[in-house]
C-alpha positions as CSV (number, residue, x, y, z in Angstrom):
1,X,18.9,-13.6,10.6
2,X,22.1,-12.5,12.6
3,X,20.4,-13.4,15.9
4,X,19.3,-16.8,14.8
5,X,22.7,-17.7,13.3
6,X,24.5,-16.7,16.6
7,X,21.9,-18.1,19.1
8,X,20.7,-21.1,17.3
9,X,22.3,-22.3,14.2
10,X,25.9,-22.0,14.9
11,X,26.0,-23.4,18.7
12,X,23.5,-26.2,18.2
13,X,24.6,-29.2,16.3
14,X,21.0,-30.0,15.3
15,X,17.9,-28.0,15.1
16,X,14.3,-29.2,14.2
17,X,11.7,-26.7,13.1
18,X,8.2,-28.0,12.6
19,X,4.7,-26.5,12.1
20,X,1.7,-27.1,10.0
21,X,2.1,-23.6,8.4
22,X,5.8,-23.2,7.4
23,X,5.3,-23.9,3.7
24,X,3.5,-22.2,0.9
25,X,2.6,-24.7,-1.7
26,X,5.4,-27.0,-0.5
27,X,8.0,-24.3,-0.6
28,X,9.7,-23.0,2.5
29,X,11.5,-20.1,1.0
30,X,9.2,-17.5,2.6
31,X,9.8,-18.8,6.0
32,X,13.6,-19.4,5.4
33,X,14.7,-16.1,4.0
34,X,14.3,-13.9,7.1
35,X,16.3,-16.5,9.0
36,X,19.2,-16.1,6.5
37,X,18.6,-19.7,5.1
38,X,18.0,-20.9,1.6
39,X,16.2,-24.0,0.4
40,X,19.6,-24.8,-1.3
41,X,21.5,-24.6,1.9
42,X,23.5,-27.8,2.2
43,X,22.8,-27.8,6.1
44,X,19.1,-28.2,5.4
45,X,16.8,-31.2,5.1
46,X,13.3,-30.1,4.2
47,X,10.2,-32.4,4.4
48,X,6.5,-31.9,3.9
49,X,4.4,-34.7,5.4
50,X,0.7,-35.3,4.5
51,X,-2.0,-34.7,7.3
52,X,-3.3,-37.7,9.0
53,X,-6.8,-36.0,9.0
54,X,-9.4,-37.1,6.6
55,X,-10.1,-33.7,5.1
56,X,-11.6,-35.1,1.9
57,X,-14.4,-36.9,3.6
58,X,-15.1,-34.6,6.5
59,X,-14.6,-31.0,5.6
60,X,-16.5,-29.0,3.0
61,X,-14.7,-25.7,1.6
62,X,-17.2,-23.2,0.4
63,X,-16.7,-20.0,-1.5
64,X,-19.7,-17.8,-2.9
65,X,-18.9,-16.6,-6.3
66,X,-21.6,-13.8,-6.2
67,X,-19.8,-12.1,-3.1
68,X,-18.7,-8.6,-3.7
69,X,-15.2,-7.8,-3.8
70,X,-14.0,-6.4,-0.3
71,X,-13.4,-2.9,-1.6
72,X,-17.2,-2.7,-2.6
73,X,-19.6,-0.8,-0.6
74,X,-21.9,-3.8,-0.7
75,X,-19.5,-6.1,0.6
76,X,-20.1,-5.7,4.5
77,X,-23.9,-6.0,3.9
78,X,-23.2,-9.3,2.0
79,X,-21.1,-10.6,4.9
80,X,-23.8,-9.6,7.5
81,X,-26.4,-11.7,5.7
82,X,-24.1,-14.7,4.7
83,X,-22.8,-15.1,8.2
84,X,-26.3,-15.1,9.7
85,X,-27.5,-17.6,7.1
86,X,-24.6,-20.1,7.5
87,X,-24.9,-20.0,11.4
88,X,-28.6,-20.4,11.3
89,X,-28.1,-23.7,9.3
90,X,-25.3,-25.0,11.7
91,X,-27.1,-23.9,14.9
92,X,-24.2,-22.0,15.9
93,X,-21.1,-23.9,16.6
94,X,-19.1,-21.3,14.5
95,X,-15.9,-19.1,14.7
96,X,-16.1,-15.9,12.5
97,X,-12.7,-14.8,11.7
98,X,-12.2,-11.0,10.7
99,X,-9.1,-9.0,9.6
100,X,-10.6,-5.8,11.0
101,X,-12.2,-5.1,14.4
102,X,-14.4,-2.4,12.8
103,X,-16.0,-4.9,10.5
104,X,-16.3,-7.4,13.4
105,X,-18.3,-5.1,15.3
106,X,-20.5,-4.2,12.6
107,X,-21.2,-7.8,11.6
108,X,-21.8,-8.8,15.4
109,X,-24.3,-6.1,16.0
110,X,-26.4,-7.2,13.1
111,X,-26.1,-11.0,13.4
112,X,-26.3,-11.3,17.3
113,X,-30.1,-10.5,17.5
114,X,-30.8,-13.0,14.8
115,X,-28.8,-15.7,16.6
116,X,-30.3,-14.9,19.9
117,X,-33.9,-15.5,18.6
118,X,-32.6,-19.1,17.8
119,X,-31.1,-19.6,21.2
120,X,-27.6,-19.2,20.1
121,X,-25.0,-17.3,22.2
122,X,-22.8,-14.7,20.5
123,X,-19.4,-14.1,21.9
124,X,-17.2,-11.2,20.6
125,X,-13.4,-10.5,21.1
126,X,-12.8,-7.6,23.4
127,X,-16.0,-8.3,25.6
128,X,-14.0,-10.5,27.9
129,X,-10.4,-11.9,28.5
130,X,-9.2,-14.3,25.7
131,X,-9.0,-17.4,28.0
132,X,-12.4,-16.8,29.3
133,X,-14.0,-16.3,25.9
134,X,-12.4,-19.5,24.7
135,X,-13.6,-21.4,27.8
136,X,-17.2,-20.1,27.2
137,X,-17.0,-21.1,23.5
138,X,-16.0,-24.6,24.4
139,X,-18.5,-25.2,27.1
140,X,-21.6,-23.7,25.2
141,X,-21.7,-25.9,22.1
142,X,-24.3,-23.7,20.5
143,X,-22.3,-20.6,20.7
144,X,-20.5,-18.4,18.0
145,X,-17.1,-16.7,18.6
146,X,-16.6,-13.5,16.6
147,X,-12.7,-12.7,16.6
148,X,-9.9,-11.2,14.7
149,X,-6.0,-11.4,14.4
150,X,-4.9,-13.4,17.5
151,X,-7.7,-16.0,17.3
152,X,-6.6,-17.0,13.8
153,X,-4.2,-19.4,15.7
154,X,-4.1,-21.0,19.0
155,X,-7.7,-21.9,19.2
156,X,-8.0,-25.6,20.0
157,X,-11.7,-26.5,20.1
158,X,-12.2,-30.3,19.1
159,X,-15.6,-31.9,18.8
160,X,-19.0,-30.4,18.3
161,X,-18.4,-27.0,19.8
162,X,-16.7,-25.9,16.5
163,X,-18.2,-27.1,13.2
164,X,-18.1,-24.0,11.1
165,X,-15.3,-21.6,10.4
166,X,-16.4,-18.4,8.5
167,X,-13.3,-16.5,7.0
168,X,-14.7,-13.1,6.0
169,X,-11.7,-11.6,4.2
170,X,-8.3,-12.9,3.0
171,X,-5.9,-12.0,5.8
172,X,-3.6,-9.7,3.9
173,X,-1.5,-7.4,6.2
174,X,-2.5,-3.8,6.6
175,X,0.3,-1.9,4.3
176,X,0.3,0.9,6.9
177,X,1.9,-1.3,9.5
178,X,5.4,0.1,10.0
179,X,7.2,-3.1,10.4
180,X,5.5,-4.9,7.3
181,X,6.1,-1.5,5.4
182,X,9.9,-1.3,6.1
183,X,10.2,-5.0,5.1
184,X,8.3,-4.4,1.9
185,X,10.4,-1.4,1.0
186,X,13.6,-3.4,1.6
187,X,12.3,-6.2,-0.8
188,X,11.7,-3.6,-3.6
189,X,15.0,-2.0,-3.1
190,X,16.6,-5.3,-3.5
191,X,14.9,-5.9,-6.7
192,X,12.1,-8.3,-5.5
193,X,8.5,-8.0,-5.6
194,X,7.0,-7.1,-2.1
195,X,3.5,-8.5,-3.0
196,X,4.8,-11.8,-4.2
197,X,7.8,-12.3,-1.9
198,X,6.0,-11.0,1.3
199,X,2.4,-10.0,1.3
200,X,1.0,-13.0,-0.5
201,X,2.9,-15.7,1.3
202,X,2.1,-14.1,4.7
203,X,-1.5,-14.1,3.9
204,X,-1.4,-17.7,2.6
205,X,0.1,-18.9,5.8
206,X,-2.4,-16.8,7.9
207,X,-5.3,-18.3,6.0
208,X,-4.0,-21.8,6.7
209,X,-3.8,-21.0,10.4
210,X,-7.4,-19.9,10.3
211,X,-8.5,-22.9,8.1
212,X,-6.7,-25.1,10.8
213,X,-9.0,-24.1,13.6
214,X,-11.8,-26.5,12.3
215,X,-10.3,-29.9,12.5
216,X,-8.5,-30.6,15.7
217,X,-8.7,-34.4,15.7
218,X,-9.5,-37.2,13.1
219,X,-13.0,-37.5,14.3
220,X,-13.9,-33.7,13.7
221,X,-15.9,-32.6,10.7
222,X,-17.3,-29.4,9.5
223,X,-17.4,-26.5,6.9
224,X,-14.9,-23.7,6.1
225,X,-16.6,-20.9,4.4
226,X,-14.4,-18.1,2.7
227,X,-16.5,-14.9,1.8
228,X,-13.7,-13.4,0.0
229,X,-14.3,-14.0,-3.8
230,X,-10.5,-12.9,-4.6
231,X,-9.6,-16.5,-3.9
232,X,-11.4,-17.8,-7.0
233,X,-11.4,-14.5,-9.0
234,X,-7.9,-13.4,-8.8
235,X,-4.9,-15.0,-10.4
236,X,-3.1,-15.4,-7.2
237,X,-6.2,-17.0,-5.5
238,X,-5.1,-20.5,-6.9
239,X,-2.1,-20.3,-4.6
240,X,-4.3,-20.0,-1.5
241,X,-6.3,-23.0,-2.6
242,X,-3.4,-25.2,-3.6
243,X,-2.0,-24.7,-0.2
244,X,-5.0,-25.7,1.7
245,X,-5.7,-29.4,2.3
246,X,-7.7,-31.2,-0.4
247,X,-11.4,-31.0,0.8
248,X,-14.9,-31.4,-0.6
249,X,-15.6,-27.9,-2.2
250,X,-18.5,-25.9,-3.1
251,X,-17.7,-22.8,-5.2
252,X,-21.1,-21.5,-6.2
253,X,-23.6,-18.7,-5.8
254,X,-24.5,-18.1,-2.0
255,X,-27.9,-19.7,-2.2
256,X,-26.5,-22.8,-3.6
257,X,-23.8,-22.9,-1.1
258,X,-26.3,-22.7,1.7
259,X,-27.9,-25.7,0.2
260,X,-24.8,-27.7,0.1
261,X,-23.9,-26.6,3.7
262,X,-27.3,-27.9,4.8
263,X,-26.8,-31.1,2.9
264,X,-23.4,-31.6,4.3
265,X,-24.7,-31.3,7.9
266,X,-28.0,-33.1,7.6
267,X,-28.0,-35.6,4.8
């Protein structure tokens, strides 16, 4: 906050900050607080503009209600099968996002042979330099990219090369991260709630970034599948859903979701 005040807000007469992921349910408070600003600051004018993209017509958001919770032993096995099933229907053209490289590797090793039999190329973060992976992903329109943290943002793949985004787990930060831990302790010491004031809004913004990989221009269309049932089973899940753009939705058991995904692409 001090650095921003000294270097930006005081010396400059006008500052414009813009992004698709600054707000959580139309509130900017999570983003403003670390900068030493407040939504009640008389220097601020805050605006939220609707997206020009036709999400309601061209995007299907699917959540399997029968998925185990992420802490369950059966969760990774469920993800392995679901990822393979979805990508088989779409013929690849997918970005699979993880919050853990360990889980990424486990799922990749199981799904890759299945996709190979269908002529679908599997690309894994870590096997090559980032820009090369993205170049291969864009040029091979039947490929699938398995990736984690940094690929939740900055991936711009319009057109048929990316028609499915699979988010395997809600992107809550690892609580052992020293910077995150220090910030959470500071929030608690000042009388706040570290989960509601930091962990949850940070995860919501990260999810928005991952969701945003799908539609890069108004003619794009496709499916976003979130395999973490907490988004519909936990009380805080509604905040995630309310912050995402309005889309067509399929919140059902996995076998019914697969049917909806197939109908979306081929009917």
